[in-house]
C-alpha positions, -999 to 999 in steps of 0.1 A, spaced: -410 595 719 -403 615 750 -408 650 739 -403 679 763 -433 702 763 -441 737 777 -476 752 780 -473 767 745 -472 802 757 -460 823 727 -441 846 750 -423 818 769 -387 821 761 -377 801 791 -371 768 772 -339 755 789 -308 741 773 -316 707 788 -351 708 772 -335 717 738 -310 689 742 -337 664 750 -357 674 719 -326 675 697 -319 639 707 -355 629 699 -354 647 665 -320 631 656 -332 597 666 -363 600 645 -346 613 614 -316 590 618 -341 562 615 -354 577 583 -318 577 568 -310 614 572 -274 625 578 -263 641 611 -252 671 590 -287 676 576 -305 671 609 -280 696 625 -287 721 597 -325 717 604 -319 720 642 -301 752 637 -332 766 621 -355 751 646 -336 767 675 -340 801 659 -376 795 649 -390 778 680 -362 772 706 -367 735 695 -399 737 715 -427 718 697 -453 738 716 -440 772 705 -463 797 689 -450 825 668 -442 852 693 -459 882 677 -492 864 675 -516 853 702 -523 816 703 -545 807 673 -539 842 659 -528 831 624 -491 829 630 -467 800 630 -467 770 653 -443 742 662 -407 732 656 -405 748 622 -432 774 628 -457 761 602 -475 793 590 -503 795 592 -505 770 621 -535 754 603 -511 741 577 -499 716 603 -531 713 625 -554 703 596 -530 676 585 -522 663 620 -557 658 634 -572 662 668 -540 658 689 -519 682 667 -511 705 696 -497 678 719 -483 651 697 -446 658 693 -439 629 670 -465 642 644 -444 672 638 -415 650 628 -438 628 608 -451 659 590 -416 670 580 -409 635 566 -443 636 549 -434 669 533 -402 653 520 -419 622 506 -447 643 490 -427 672 476 -444 698 499 -429 730 513 -393 726 499 -385 750 470 -350 744 456 -331 776 450 -303 784 425 -279 797 452 -276 761 465 -276 743 431 -313 736 433 -307 710 460 -337 688 464 -352 680 498 -341 644 495 -305 655 485 -305 677 516 -314 648 539 -285 628 524 -259 656 523 -226 655 542 -219 692 535 -212 712 566 -240 718 591 -235 756 585 -241 752 548 -271 730 553 -286 755 578 -285 780 549 -300 755 525 -328 747 549 -336 783 556 -338 794 520 -354 762 506 -378 753 535 -382 780 561 -379 811 538 -379 834 568 -355 861 580 -318 851 577 -296 852 608 -261 838 611 -272 823 644 -288 795 623 -253 784 613 -239 788 648 -267 767 662 -263 741 635 -227 736 644 -236 734 681 -261 707 674 -237 688 651 -210 688 678 -235 679 706 -252 650 687 -220 638 672 -205 633 706 -236 615 719 -231 586 695 -260 567 678 -294 568 696 -302 534 710 -338 522 713 -367 535 694 -376 522 659 -343 521 641 -344 495 613 -317 468 616 -302 477 582 -296 512 594 -278 500 625 -253 481 602 -250 512 580 -242 534 611 -217 509 624 -199 510 590 -199 548 590 -187 553 626 -160 525 625 -141 541 596 
């Protein structure tokens, strides 16, 4: 994976659009390989943009580095929730953040289904073709549980439009069965 990194400065809001796009393509490529829908990944990306600028080295801005706040794409809080699981290269291994999200899905960690969204499970979220805006809300209330902002929906739509126009990601570790499934989906 070719992740774009900054120095992790919690007050660095200079993460460019191009950096975000690079990371969004990496995130989509990884989760596409895990069988997630573009709608689900876009809903998650809408949240990631608000939480971390899609910067995997982002610290929660009101805390000093290692000050007990959140870290990473989804702002694991406290940061040790991620670091203790990820091991010694937790701060610089971009792919581990994506693996952690998949691990949380597979081990029923972090996600709390809520009644407002029909108690949608994490797995059902990953397979959903509901709108990216709707899935941004589901991800916020079931996974992030932070402060709501309609920007999450705006960003989710932006990433859906951007990644949908990019076509399937070529290269990486996409299973052959998934390539045939994608071909069927996009040729209809």
